[in-house]
C-alpha positions, 0 to 999 in steps of 0.5 A: 499663115503661109508656109513661105520661107521668111528671109531677113533683108535689113542690111544693118541688122544682118551685119550686126547679127553676123558679127555677133555670131562670128564673135561667139563662134571664135570665142568658142574656138571653132572654125566655120567648118566645125559648127555642128549641123551647119554648112561652112558656106552658110555660116560664111554667108551669115557672118558676112551679113548676107540675106538669110532665112530666120530658121537658119539664123535660129539654128546657127545661134543654137549650134553656138549655144545661143538663143534669139530673144525679142525684147521690148524696145528700150529694155535691152539693157535690163535684159542684158543685166538678167543675162549676164554676158549676153550680147544684144543686137539692136534693130534700128527703131526705123526698121520694124520687123513686124513690117518685114514679117507682116504675114506672121501677125496675128490680127485676131481681136 
């Protein structure tokens, strides 16, 4: 696996992710500059749907008391019922994150 920084580029996914994170921040009563450990311009970029690296999204979610989870396609509603008021971000079926992060695949048999 390479040490290159992986960025998320799918515009639809980024827009949904940004909206969800913004809604969480607002529900916590925080302004962008009040999120611990995050720079305001970075938060603004994420919430506007700008391309961002995966580590930054994970850190922002954690700062808001959230974690990112991968759920098998078609099972997001079941995951929601387990998580209570959790919000799911749907990645379009035509977009395969494994393609976007292909260098992270474990191809060992």
